[in-house]
N, C-alpha and C positions, 0 to 999 in steps of 0.2 A: 817248626814248620815254616817253609818258605812262603812268601806272599805271591800273589798273582803278578804284581808289578815286577818282582825279581824274575819270574818266569818269562814275562813278556820281553825283558831285556836280553835274557840269555838264550832265548829260543832261536835256533837256526843261524845260518850265515848268509849274507847277501850273495847272490849268484849261485848258491848251492840248491840242488833240487829240494823242493818242499815235500816232506813226507806228510801227505794229507790223508787223514782218516775221516770218512763220512759215515755218520750214524743216522740212519734213515728209519723213522718210526712210522708204522702204519696205524691209523686210528680205527680202522674197521676192516673186517674181512668177511662179513656175512654175505653169503652168496658168491664168494670168490673175490680174488684180488683184481682190481680193475686194471685195464690195459694202460691207462695213463701212468700208473705206478711203474710199470715196466718201461714205459717211455722215459720217465724221469731217471730211473736207475741206469738205463742205457746211456743217457746223456751225462750222467755223473761218473760213469765208469772210467773214461779216459783220464779223468782228473783226480782220481782217488788211488792212493797206494794200497788202501784197504777200504772195503765197503761192507758195512754191517747193516743188515736189515732186521728190524724188530717187528714181529707180527703179534697180534692179539692171540690169546689162548684159543684153542679149538680151531685154528686156521687149518683148512684142508691140506692133506699131505701133498696133493697135486700142486697146490699153490706154493707151498714151501719148496717143493722140488724145482718149480720153474724159477722162483726167486733165486735159488742157489746157483742157477746158471749164470747169473749176473753178479750177485753178491758173493763176497768171500765167505760170509757166515750169515746164517739166518737164526736168530734167537727168538724163542717164543716166550712172551712175557706172561705174567700171571694175571693180567688185567683183561677184562672184556673189551674195553675200548682203549683210548689213549690216556696215559697218565704221565706227566713230565718226569716222574721218578724213574721211568724206563731208561732215561739217558745215563744217569750215574750207574744204574744197575748194569746196563750193557757195557759201559766202559770198564767197569770192574770185571765183568764176566769174561770179556775178551782180552783183558790186559792191554788195552789200547794205549794207555798213557805212556808206556815205556817205548813205544815204536811210532810216535807221531810228533811232528813239529806243530801241526795244528789239527784240531778236531772240529768238524762241521756238524752241528746239531740241527737236524732238519727232519722233514717228514712229508706226508702226503697232503699237506695243506696248500699246495700250489700246482699249477699246470706249467709244464715246460719240458725241456729248455726251448726258449724262443730265440733263435739266432746263436745259441751256444754260450758256454760259460767262459770261454777263453779270455775275453776282454776284461770282464769284471774281476776274474781271479788274478790276472796279471797285474791289474791296477791295485788290488787290495792286499795281495799276499807277499809283496816284496819285503823280504827280510823277516817276515812274521813278527813285526815289532809291536803290534797292537791286537787286541781283540776287536772284532768287527761284526756287524750285522748287515743284512742285505738292504732292508727298507726301514727307515725310521717311522715310528708312529708317535708323534709328539702330542697327539690329541686325546689319547685315552681310548678305551674300548668303546666301540659303537653301541648304541642303544639296542637292547634285545627285546623281543616281543614273545615271551613264553606263552601268554594266554592265547595268542594267535597261532601257536604252533611253531614259533621260531625263537627258541631259547638261545642264550649265548652259546656259540659253537665250541665244542671241546675238541679243537683241532691240534694236530702235531705242530711243533714249532716251525716257523717259516725258514729261517736261516740265521744262525748265530755261530760265530767261529771263535774258539778259544785256543791258546797254545796247549800242546799236549801236557806239559809239566804243570799247567794251571790246575789240573784236577787233583793235585796234591796240596793246593794252597788252602790257607785258612778261609779265604773268601768263598771258594767252592764248597768246602765242607760246611761252612756256616749256612750257606743258602739251602742246602739239602737237609740240614738238621732240623727235624720237626719240632724240637724243643726250643729252638731259638725264637725269641719274641721280637727281635730287632730286624727281622727280614719278613718279606711279604708272606702271608699265610698261604695264598694261592701261588704255586710255583709256575707263574706264567713267563713267557719269553720276555715280555716287556718288563716284568718285575725283576727278572734275572739281570738284564742290562742295567736297570736302575740300581740294583744292589751293587753291581760292580762299580758303577760310577760313584755311589755313595761312599765306597771304600777307597776312592782316589784313583781308580783304574781308568785308563783312557779306552773308550770304545768308539770306534769310527763307524760310519755308515757308508755303504756303497752308494746309496741314494738317500741323502739326508732330506728331511722335510723342508728345510729352508730353501731348497732348490725348486720347490713346487708351490702352487697356490693353495695348498691344503696341509694341515698338520698330520693327516693320515693319507698320504698319496697312494698307498697300496690299495685302499678302498675307493677313495673319492676321485683320484685322477689316474686310473690305470693306463689310459691311452698315452698320457704324457710320460709315464714311466717306460712304456714300451718304446716310445720315441727316443728316450734318453739312453736306451740300450739295456734296460733291465731284462735279464734272461728268463724271468718267470712272472706269473700273474697269480694273485691269491684266489683260492677257490671261493672264499666268501663274497667275492664280487657277484657271484651268481647264486649264493645260497641264503642271502639275507631276506628279510621280509619284503615282498615286492613293493608295497606302498612306501616303505622307507627308502628303498633305492630310487623309486620314482621321484620322491621328494627332492633328491639331490641330482636328478637327471643322470643317474648312472644307468646307461642304456646297454643292456646285455647284448642286444642284437648287433650293435655297431662294434662292440668289443670282440664278439665272435668273428665278425667280418674282418676286423683288423688282424686277428690271429690267423685266419685263413689266408689272407694276403701275404703274411709273413712266413707262410709255409708250415705252420703248425697244423697237425692233423686233428681238426676239430671233432671228428667222429669219436675219438677217445675221450674228449672233454664231454660231449653230449652223452656218451654211454655212461660215464660216471655220474653226471648230474641227474640222468634219468633214474638211476638206481637209488639216489640219496636225497633227492629233492621232491616234494610232492608235485604230481604231474601238472596240476593247474598253475602252481607257482612257477614252475620252470617254463611253462608255456607263456606266462606273463613276462618273466624276467628276460627270457630269450627273444621276446617279440616274435613268437613262432606262428604267427598268422600270415598266410600268403594270399594276397589279392592277385589272382591269376588274370593276366591280360587277355587270354584266349587266342594267342597268336600261334602257339605250338612250335615256336622257333627253337626252343631249348631241347626238344625231344629228339633222340637219336633213333631213327627207324631201323638202323643196323643192329640195335640191341633190344629187340622186342621182348615183351614179357609173355609168359605162359599164364593165361588168366582163366579163372573159374568164376562165373557169376552165379551166386546163390540167391534165389528169389523166392520169398514166401508169399503166397497168394491166398487171401481170404476174400478179396474183393476183385472180381473180374474186370471192373470198369477201369482200373488203373494199369492193366497188363499191357495194353497196346502202347501206352506212353513209355513204359519201362523198356519194352522191346525196342522201341524207336530210339530211345536214348542209348541203349547198349550198342547201337550201330556206331556210336562215336568212338568206341574202342578201336585203336589203330591196328590191332592184330587179332587173329582169330581167337575165339574164346569158347569154352564149354559152358553150357547152361544147365543149371540144376534148379528145378522148380519144385517147391513143396506145397502141399495143400492137405486139408484134413477131410476132403470129400471126394469120393470116387467119381461122381458125375462131373464135378468141377475139374477133376484131373483129365477126364476125357475131353472136355471143352478146351482146357489149356493146351493139350497136345494138338488139337485141331488149330487153335489160334497160332501156335508157333509154326506149324507146318505151312499155314497159308500166309503168314506174315512176310516170309522171305527175309526175316531179320538177320539171318546169316550166322548163327552160332555154328562152330565146327561140329558140335554134337549137342544133344539135349536129353535130359532125363527128367521125367515127371515122377515124383515120389509122393505117395499117399501116406500121411502120418497120423497117429492117433490125436484126436481132439484133446487139448489140454490148455492150461492157463499159461504155459510158457510161450505159446504162439510162435512167432518167428525165431525167438532165441532158442527154444527147445528144438525146433526143427533144424536150426543151425548147428548146435552142439551135439545133438543126438542123431537126428535124421541125416545129417551130412558130415558126421565125424570122419568117415572114410575119405571124404574129399579134402578135409582140412589136414589130415595126416598124410595125404598123398604127396610125395615129393615131386610130383609132376607139374605142380603149379607154383609160380613165383608170387602171384598176387591173387587175392580173393575180393570180388566186388560183392558186398552184401547190401541188398535193398529189399523192399517189400511193398506189397499192395494190400493194405488193410484199412478198413474204415474205422475212424474214431467216432463212434456214434454220439458220444456225449459232447462233441465239439461243434461249434457253429460252422455254417457253410464257409464263411470268410476264413476262419482259422484252419479248416481242413484244406482249403485251396492253397493258402499261403504256406502251410506246413509242407505240402508236397512240392510246391515250387522251391522252397528253401532247401529242402533235402536233396531233391533230384537235380536242380539246376547247379547247386554248388559242387556236386560230384560229377555230373554227366551233362553239363550244359550244352557243349558243342564239341566238334572234333578238336579244334584248337585248344579249348579249355581242358579236355581230357588229356591231350598230349602235354600240356603244361603241367598237369597234375602228375602224370606218369614220369615226367622229367625230374620231378623231385625225388622219386624213388631211384632213378638212374644216378642222380648226383650224390645221393646219401645212402650208402648201404645200411646205415644204422637207423634209417627211417622205418618205423613199424607200421604206423597208421596215419591216414588222412581222413578228416571228416569236418563238417561245418562246425563253427563255434555253437555254444549253447544258444538255442533260439529264445529270444526274450520278447519278441513282438507277439502279443496275444497270450503269452504265458507268464506266470508269476513264479517261475522256478528260481530265479536269481535270488541268492541269499539263503536258499533252502533246498538246493537241488539234490542233496543226499536223500531227501524225502523220508527221513526217519530210518534209513537203511545203513547208516555208517557203522553202527555196532555189528550188524550182520556182515558188512563188508570186511570189517576187521577180523571177525571170526573166520570167514572164508579164507582170507589171506593167510591166517595162521595155519589153516588146514592144508592149503596148497603150497606153503613155503614161500610166500610173497612177503618180502621184508621192506618194500618201498613205503615210506611214510605217506599217510593219507592226508589230503587236504582237509582243513577244519570246516570250512563253510560249504563249498561245492566241489565236486570232483571234475577233472577234465574227462569228459565222456561223450560218446556219440549219442546224445539224447535224440531219440527218434530211431535209434538202432539201424542206422545206415552208415556204412563206411567202406573204405578201400584199404586193404592192409596185406602184410606178408603173413602167410600161414604159420611160419616159424615164430613170429611175434606172439602168436596165440597159444604157444605150447603149454604155458602154465595153466591154461584153462582146458585145452583139448586133450592133454594126456590123462586127465581124470575121466573115467568112464561115467558120464552122466546118464541118468535114466529119466524117462518121461515122468515117472512117479516123483522125482525130486522137485518137480515144478508144481505139485499140488499146493493149493493155497493153505490148507490146514494139515500139515504133516510135521509135528514136532520132532519126529525122528530124523528129519532131513533139513530143509532150509525154508525160511520164510521169504516168499516173493523172490525166488531165485533168479528169474529172468531180469528183474529190475536191478538186482545186485550185480549180476554178470555184466549188464549194460554199463553200470557205473565203474566197473573194474577193467574194462578193455585196455585203456591206456596204461593203467597201473600194472597189469599183468605183463604187458610188453616191456615196461620199464624195468621190471625185475630181471629181464634177460638183456638189458642194455639198449633196448630200442626206444627211440623218442617218437613223439607224435607232433604233427603239424595240423593246424586247422586251415581251412581254405574258404574263400568267398569269391564270387564273381564281382566285378566292379559295381554292378547294379545293387547287389545285395549288401556290399560294403557300404555304399551310400545310404541305403535304407536303414541298415543296422546302426551305423555310427551316429547319424543324426538323431535317431530315436534314443540311443543310449546316452548321448551327450545331454540331451534335454532332460532325461530322467535323473542323471547324475547331478545336473545343475539344480534341479528342484530339491533333491534329497539333501544336498550340502547347504542349502540356503539358510537352514535354521541352526547351524553350528558354526563355530569360529575356528580359524587356523588352517593349516595345511590338511589335505585329505587324510594323511596318515594320523594326524592328531584328532581329526573328526571321527575317524573310524575307531581309534582307541577309546575315545570318549563313549561312543555308542556301545562298544563291547563292554566297557566297564559298567555302563548303566544296565545292560542286559535286555532281554526280550520285552518289547513294548506291549505285547498282547493286543487287546482292542483299545488301549488307552484308558481303561477304567481306573477306579480309585485304587484297587489292589495293585494293579500293574505299575501305576505311577508311584505309589508308596514304595513298592519294592525297588524301583529304579532310584528313588531318592535315597533310600538306605544304602544301596550299593555304591552310589557315587559319593555320598557325604559321610557315611559311617561304615567303611569297609570292614573294620574289625567286628562290628555287630553283625554285619551281613554274613561274615564267615561262619558265625554261630547260628544265625536265624535261617539262612537260605536252605541248609539241609533239612531243617524241620519243616519249612514251607514246602519243599519238594515232596517230602514224605506225606504231608497232609494233602497236597494237591493230587498225588497219585492215588491215595486212598479214596479221595472224593471221586475221581474218575472211575476207579474200579467199582465203587458202590453204584454209580450211575449206570455203568455197563451191566452190572448184575440186575439192577432194578428194571432196566430196559428189556433185558432178556426175559425176565420173569413176566413182565407185562405182555411181551409178544407170545410167550407160551400160553398164558391164560387166554389171550384173545384167540389163538389158534384152536384151543380146546373148545372155546365157545362158538367158534365159527365166524368171527368177525374181526376185521383189521383194526389196529389202533394207530394213533399218530406215530410216525417214525418207522412203521413196519410195512407201509404200502410200497 
């Protein structure tokens, strides 16, 4: 059997056209093949004498057919996701080795091309004298954070090139032989290159780490790579754990801006990331908060939107303010008001008629009283509006009183929600300009309100399992954030109706919103509220959050102060402090049991792995017994005709 060194020397002649075969592996196809894959394949096509695409099993027929328009052959692997073994399998299945001077092993782990492949291919493929890879990683695999929802990514290989005859070599066969003990157990791209070098094979890099101030320039210095002419950028620049990226000042927003300036269609990038990265994590990594100046200079009045405003009203006191703020919309809109009381509906109609607020038309709808409030009226009472292709955008706001909140909190809540969405004509025009500039923008709403609220760190509110169950039912595959979702807490937003299709195509009923209905859903309105951005992400729509300059100042200073206090008692970078607290677990009220539990988790993790499930079982049993006893006391008290503590 020939060695790879012999193959390297004998492959091709200088000056002769290179027969280049590209083997492109897809790591996922759930929900469809993303547009950035077609973008990449179209960029590769002019440089490949043969292009082979490998898709996971159960890839939709329509996706395979579209890939076949660009690729010479589409092979379906037997794996659910990506496995490096698909490369030798595809090479054997297609008989590539006999018709290639060089074989490019790559896949959907990068965005590109950025500026084209011509320069790097001309520089690296002269004479096909060596194996080569695109970007060197001399630093090793970055740290993973599986407990935080960010395990080590199982991505396709970035870009490694070998001579066609090399696949017959002993080095190639040994690497893919699962029985060999002298090769890496995990068939990673970095391990493959190291294996070739350990056998005396020369492997060059188009962009060696020595040319950059980092051992892993693909992750830590992507902007310098782009400046050096690299035609692609790694996906995991955007998919790693946000505090880890922040630790090394890897700023996704400026990377995306650089790609946009270089002519790369960032909409395809955002569509893929929306479908594969938890929504709040993407919002953080991409820096997708917009502080709108309120000037309206970016809005194009020649491209107006057809707008429907859906307003739920249970408190008439807030109606005048909402109608006044809707005047800031720069184009005519249709107004749909929902309420659960016939008399209130009559008053609403009179208020709108006398206000001169200026909707092109309005419709007052009386809906059944139910626990879904504005969300049930939106998804049930106004389903026809949401499915009507007559509208480009829907403004969803409401006027309802949170009776359990203080006066200050109620006042600031309304300010925060309505001002950040409908503050002034210039502000609204700035906001709508975002939709004009980004066809893939699905929703805009204020960030999670933290002044006067304790939702940060627990904003799922115990509904994450319910959300996961609902996602499975609706066919939503986007991963969920572990701590808190990106959601319009307060249930006010502006968005595209088509971005809601994963939620609106299901025919909800008012009965689904009952608080005690085990045959349907628990607290459905709250679950839907937490899944707005995620449902849009499944269809490739991304979300941006918005603030006025005033609310940005109020929010940031308060948030900075709270973060400073929270980090004061732990050492290290924030990512290290966060990991420490996650390892310790929930503090509870700081009692003996909670502190003992944290001590065991931190200092005796093996014992904790055994003891914690027993503790959880005991705790849940204790809670269940208390609930039963409390219910029994309440029943006895009711029969005796007197209240007891806890039932008043």
